[in-house]
N, C-alpha and C positions, 0 to 999 in steps of 0.2 A: 349654775350647773344642774341643780335640781330642777329648774323650770325647763332646761334643755332635755333632761331625761324624761320629764313628763310629756314634752312635746313629742319626742321620738315615739314613746309608748303610744300615744294617741295615734300618731301616723301609722304605726303598725297595726293597731286595732282597726282602724278605718280600712286598711288594705287587706285585712284578713290574713295578715302574715304571722307565721309561728313564733313564739319567743324561743330564745336560745339558751343553752346551758353556759355557764361560766367557762367551761372547757371549750366549747365551740367558740365563745367570744375570744378567748386567749389565742385560739388558732388563727384568728383573723387580724391580730394586732399588727403584724409586721408587713401586711400587704401594701404595696407601693402604689402611688397614684396612677402610674402607667398600667399596672395590672387592673385597677378599678375601670379605667377607660376601656381596656380590652373587654372586660366583662360586660360592660354596658353596650358594646357593639356586637355581641354574640347573636347568631341566628336563633330566633326564639320558636319554640314549637307550641307553646301554650299561650293563648291570647290573654293579654292583661293590660289595662290602661296604665300607663305610667303616671306617677303623681309628680308633675312638674313643680307644684309649690313646695313639696318637700325638698326637692333639689335646690330650689332658691334659698330656702330656710337653711339648709346645710352649709351653703356657701357663706351666708351672712354670719353664721357662728363659727366659721372655720379658724377665726383668730383665737377662739377660746380652746381649740382642740390642741393637744400635744402634737408637735411636729416629729416626723420620723427621723429627722437629723439629730434628735436629743441623743446624748450619750447614755450607756447603759445604767450609770448611776442615777441619772435624772429619771430615766424610766422606772427604775426600782422605787424611786421615792414618789411616783405618780399615785395620786390617791386612787383607791379602788374604784370609787364612782366615776373618775374620769376614764379609767381604763375600760370600764364597762360600756361608757358612752361611745368610746371609739369602736369597741367590738360590735355594739349595736349598729352604729352607723355602717360599718363594713357589711354585717350580716343583711341589713335592710337593702343596701345597694345590690349585693348579690342575689337575694331573693326577688327583687325587683327585675333584675335582668332575666332571671330564669323564666319569669312568667309574663314579661312584658310583650304587648301587642306591637308588631312592626308599625312604624310610624305612618305608613300609607294604608293600614287596614281600614276596610269598609265593612260595616255590618249591614246585612239586608235581610228582610224578612217577608218580602213579596217580589213577584215577578218583575214588575217595572223597575224596582230598585236593583234587582239583580242585572237586568239587561243593561242599565245605565252604568253599573259598577264595572262591567267587563270591558267598557269602552277605554279604560285606562289601565295601565300596568299597576300591579300591586297585589296586596293580600285582600281576598273577599272572603268574608265569614258569613256562612249561611246560618241564620237563627230559625230553628224549627224546620218545618217542611214547606218547600215552595213547589207548587204544581205548575208546570210550564203549559200554556196553551199555544205557545209559538216556539219555533226553534230558537234556543240561545245560541247566538252567534258571537264568537269571540274574533274580532277583526284582525288584520295583518299587524304584524310587529309588536304584539303585546306580550308581556310576561305576567302571567296571572297564577297566583297561589290560591287555589279554591279549596276551602276546608270547612268543616263542621256542618252539622244539620243534614237535611235531605233534600234532593231534587227529584221529583217524579213527574210522570207524564199525564197531561190533561188535554192534549191536542186533538187533531182530526186524522183520519186515514189518508190524507194527502202528504203528510209530512214523511220524509225519508231518514231524518235524523233528529234526535231530541237535542243534542248539543253539536254544533259545528265549529271546529277550530280551523281558522284560516291562517295558515303561515305563522303561527305564534307558539310560544312556549307556555305550557300549562301543566302545573303540579297539582295533583289531587291528593289530599291527605285527610284521614278521619272524616270522610264524607260518604253518604250513601247516594249513589245514583240508581234509582229504581225505575226500569223501563216497562214495568208491568202495565198493560192496557194499550201499549202502542201496536197498532196494526197499519198495514199499508197496502192500499189496492192500486198503486201506481205501476203501470206497464213499463217494460224496459224501453220501448220505443213505439211510434205509431206503426211500425212494421213488424215489431216483435212483441207478441201478446203475453210472454212470461212476465210474471210478477217480478219486480225489481227487488234487489238487495236493500235492506234498511238497518239502521244502527241506533244504539243509545248514544254513542259518541263517534263522530266522523271528523277526521283531520285531512286537511288538504295542503298542497304545497310542501314547503320545507318546515312543517309543523314539528314540534317536540312535546311528547306527553310523558310525564312521569308519575307513575302510580305509587304511592307510599303506603306505609303501614296505616291500618284502620280504614282504608278505602274499601267500599263494598259496591260492585257494580253488578246489578242483578236483574232477573226477569222471573215472575211467578206465573206467567200465562201457562195454561196446559196447551198441549199441542192442538187440541181440538177447539180451543178458544179462538185460534188464530185462522183468518182467511189466507194470509201469506206467511208460510213457514220459514222465509228466508231472512229471519231476523237475527242479527249479530250483535255482540257487545260493543266492540271497538274496531274501526278501521284505522290502521296506523299508516301514515304517510309521512316521510321524513326520517324521524327517529322516535323511538319509544323505549322506555325502561320501567320494569316493575320490580320494585324493592319491598313489596309487602302488599297486604290486602287480598281480596277475593273477587274473582269473576265467576258468576254461576247463572244457570238457568236458562241459556240462550238456545233456541231450536236449530240454528244454522251453524254458528260457531261463536266461541267466546271472544276470540281476537283473531283478526286478519292482517297480515303484514304485506303491504303493497309492494309493487315493483320500485326498485332503487330506494329501498327502505331497509333500516336496520332496527330490529327490536331485540332487547336483551332482557331475559328473566333471571333475576338474581335471587329473589325471594318472593313468597306469596303463593297463592293457589289459584289454579284454573281447575274448577271442580264442579261436578254435577251438572254439566251442561247437556242438553238433549241432543246436540249435534257434536261438531268437532271441537277440541280444546283450542289449538292454534293452527291456523292455515297460512301457509308461506306461499306467495304468489311467485310464478316462474316467468320465463321469457328472456329476451335479450338482456334486460337490466333487472335481473331477478331480485326478489326480496331475500333478506337474510335474517334468520332467527338464531340467537345465540342463547343457549340454556345453560346457565352456570349454577342454578339452584332452584329452590321452590319446588312445587308439586303439581303435576298435570294428572289428575286422577278422577275416577268414576265418571267419565263422559261416556254418553251412549255411542258416540261416534269414535273416530280415531283420536288418539291423544294429540298427535301432530300429523297434519297432512301437508307434506312437503313437495311443492313444485319448484322450489328455488334452491336456497343454500341453507343447510342446517348445520350447526356447530353445537354439539352436546358435550359439555365437560362436566356436569354435575346434575343434581336434582333427581326427582323420582318421577316416573311415568308408569303408572299402575292402574289396574282394573278399568282400562278402556276397552273399546271394541277391538282395536288394533293400537299397539303402542305408537309405532312410527309407520305411516304409509307413505313410502317414497315413490311418488308416481310421476310418470313423464307425460301426462296429458290431463286436461280439465274435466273430461267426461262430457262436455257439452259442445265446445267447438273442435274438440280433438286436436288442439294445438299442442305441439311437441315442446317440452321444456328442458329435458335433460338435467334433472335435479341431482344434487350431490349432498349427501349426509355424512358428516364427519363426526364420529361418536368415539370420544376418548375418555369419557367418565360417566358418571351417574348410574342409576339403577333403572332398568326397564324390566318389569316383573308382573306376573299374574294378570296379564291382559286376556280378554276373553277369546279371541281368535288367534292372532299372531303377536309376537312382540315387535317384529319388524316385517313388513311386506315391501320388497323391492321389485319394481317391475317397470316394463315399457322403457328400457335401456337407462333406467336410473342407476346411479352409483352409490353404494354404501361403503364406507371405510371404517373399520372397527380397530381401535388401538388403545394403548394406556391401560387404565384401570376400569374400562367399561364393564358393567356386569348385566348380562341379558339372561333373563330366565323364562321359563315356560308358564303355563296357565295352571297353577296348583289346584285351584278350586274346581277346574273342569275335568279332573281326572276320571271321573265315573261317567262323564257324559261324552267323552270324545268320540267314541265309536258308534254313539246311538244317535246323535243329533244329525239332522239331515245336512246342515250347513258344514258338517265335518266329514262329508262322504268322500272327498278328494284327499289324497295323501298330503299334499302341500297345505291344505288347510289345518293340518295338525301340527304344523311346524312352528318352532319357535322363531326361526327366520325363513321366510319363504322367498327364494330368489328365482324369478321367473320372467318370461317374455323379453328375452335379450338383456336383462339386467346384469350388473357387475358387482360382485361382493368381494372386497379385499379385507382379509383379517390379519392384522399385524400385532395383535395383542388382545387383552381383555379375556373374559370368560363367557362362553355360551352353554347353558345347560338346560336340557329337556328333563322335566321332572314328573311328567304325567305319564301314565301308561300309554303306550303305542304312539308316543309323541316323537317327532324328529327334530333334533336341534338345528340342523341346517339342511333344507331341501333345496336342490338345484334341479330346474326342470330341463326339458330338452334343448332349451336355447340359452340357458343362463351360463355365466362365467364365475368361477370361484377361484380365488388365489389366497392361499394361507401361508404365511411365512413365520408367524409366531401366535402366541395365545393358546387357550385351551378350549376344547369342545368336548362336553361330557354328556353321556346318555345315562341318566340315573334313575329313570322311570322303568317300571316293569315292561319288557318288550320294546323299549325305546331304541332309537338309532341316533348315533352321533351325526354322521353324514349320510345323506342318501342322494345319489347322483343318477339323474335320468338322461344327461347330456351324452351324445355319442359324437360330439364335435372334438376334434383335436384341440387340446388345450382348454376344453371346458372346465376341468377341475385340475388345479395344480397345487400340490401340497409340498412345501420345501422346509418347513420348520414348525415348531409348536408341538402340542400334545393332544392326542384324540383318546378319549377315555370311555369305557363302558363299565358302569358300576351297578346298574339296576339288574334285577332278576330277568334273565333271558334277554338281556340288552345286547346291542350289537355296536361295533365301532364305526364300520363302513359297510353301506349297502350300495354296491356300485353296479348300476344297470347300463352304463355307457363307458366312456373313456376317462380314465383317471390317471394322472400322473404324480407319482411320488419321488421325491429326490431329497437330498440333504439329510439333516439329523432330525428325523421325526420319530416322536415316541408314540407308539399305538399299544394300549394296554386294555385287557378285559379283565375286570375284577382283581387287578394287581398283577396280572400275569402278561408279560409282553407278548404281543402277537408278532409272528413273522410274516413280513410282506416282502414281495419283490417290487421294488419301485421301478416304474417304467417312465421314461421321459424322452422327448424328442422336440426338435425345433419345427418350425414351418417348412413344408417341402416334402413331408412324407409321414410315415407312422410305423408303429411297432405293435404286433399282435401276438399274444394277447396283452391286455393292458395290465396296470398294476393290479395285484391280487394277493389274498391271503394265502399262505402256503404252509406245508409242514416239512419237517426235516426228512431228507431222502427223496422228496418228490422231484421227478423230472418234468421240465417244462420246455417245450420247443417254441421258440421265438422266431417270427418272420419280419424282416425288415423290408419295407416297400416305399421307394421314393415316388413322389407324384410326378406326373407328366411334366417334362422341362426341368426336373431336378435330378440329382444323383446322390448316392451315399457317400459322404466323406469319410466317416469313421463310425464304428460301434465300440462303446466302451462297457466293460463289465466290471463292476466294483472299481471303476476308475482306470482300468487297464485296457489299452487299445487292442482290438481285435481286427482292425483293418476294415476294408470295404466288403463286408460279408453280407449275405442276403438272408441267412438264417443262423441260429445258434441254440444249441441245447444246454440248459442250465440244471445242474443237480443241486437241490437246495441243502445247504449246510447251516444256514443262519439267515441274517438279513442281507439282501442283495439288491444291487442296483444295475439296471440296464439302460443305457442311453444311446441314442442315434443321432448323429449330426448330418444334416442334409445340406447340400449346396446347389 
C-alpha cells in the first residue's frame, strides 16, 4: 500500500494535479464505478493529455483496493492509509476528466498542419499564432471544434475570405481570428465594377457556426488603410449561434445573416464595428435573426439592419447610429423585402439617431417587456445638428414611408429635449392596443402624427404620458382615432379627449382631439362614394343614420361611425 501511495503521488506530480485535503478525499469515498465512467466521458473544455499508463496501473492494483460492497463495519475498520488511497484515486480520476483533451484532438502550430487537420472531424487546437497565406477551407460534412491560439491573415488581395466553411459544423472557442491586413480588390463581376464583399469567415450550404466564450473575431485596419471597405466579420449560411465572445472592428458589418438562414445571439458582444452590427438578408426566403441576450453596442452604423425577420426577446442594443433599421429595400438594387421585426423584450437605448427606424412598408411589432428609450447623451445637440433638422430624425421610433407600427405592450420613452417618442409620417400606420408611451424630456412629445389617411393612427388601449416640462401627449396634425380604454395624462393629470373612430367607407370630422369641459364640438359624418352610414354611436349609444352631431363635453367621450 505504501508503494501504491507513492506511485499515485508521483503520477499526480507528473500531471501537475493538485493535492487534496482529507475532507475532500472523504467526500469521494462512496463514488460508484458507474459515476466514474460517466465522469470520464464528460465533454472537456480544457485540453489535457490523459495518462493511459496510470489507468492501467490502477486496474492492476484494483484487487488491493477495498470494494464498495463492504459493509459499514468493515469500512470503519479500513486503515486510514487505504481510505486515503481510494480518495486519491477518485480525485485523480475526476481531475483528469476535467482537464483531459478529447481523444481526437490535434495540436497544430503552422499553416500546413492546420490545413491538414481540418480535413477530418475532431478538435483542432491552435498553438501560438498561425498566419494564413491561403484560405483555410473546411470541406463538406465535417464537425470541427477549433480552439486556442490565434489565426491571422497573411494572404493577398485576391482572397474573398480568410476561412471558408463548406456545409460543415464548426465551433469556435477561446480563439482569436484576426482579419487585420486583409484587403480585396476583386470586382463583383466582369460587368459590375463594384468591389465585392469579403469576410474573415464565410460559410456556405447548410453550414453551422457556433461562437463560444473566449472567441475574438476582430479587425484593426483603419478605414483609410483599405481599398475595399466592404469587409465583414462573418457570413452565416445555414445556422449560427453566438453564446459568448466578441466581434469587433469591421467596416461593413460584424455579421451578416443570409437568406434561409437562422442566427441566434444568446450572449457575447457585437461591439465597436465601423459599420453595421448585424445585417439580416431579406427576400422570398428571408434570413432570421433571434436576439435573446448579449450586447450590440457602440457600432458606427446601425445596431441591426433588418431586411428579413427579426425576433428580439432580450439583450442590449445601445449607442449605435440607429438601434434597429427595419428597411424594405437594400439601397443598391432596390429590391423589396417587406421585413418584420417582433420586439418582445430587451433594451434599446441611447442610440445616436433613432432607437428604431421603420420604413418602406416594413412592419415592427412591439409587445411584452420591451424597453425602448431615446438618445440621452444627445439632448443638447438635437436641435443644432444638421442631421437632426427633420422632426422624424429626433424620434425614438420613426415610422415612415408606408411602414406599419403595432404596439401591444412594452414601453417607449423620449428622454431628450424636443424629442418625439413615436413619429408617424404622412404615409405610415400606427396601431396601439397596450403598452406605455412617455414624453419625459423638456418639450418632448409622446406621439406626433402627420398622417391624414383614414386609419393612419388607431389607439384603443394602453397609456400615453407626458411628464417632462412643457411636454405633450399627442401632437396630431392628421387623422387620429381613439377608442377603448386609453389613459392619457400630462404630469399626473388626466387629459380629456374625444375619441373618434370609423371603419372603411367614410370618415368623421373633426378627428380625435383634446378638449375641455363645456366645450361644444360639431361633428360631420361623411360616407365615401358607394357607401352609406349604417349607424353613429356616441359613448356607445346609437344615434341612427345621422350626418351631423353636436357634442357638449362633460368628460371623456367616444364618437364612432359605422359605414356599409
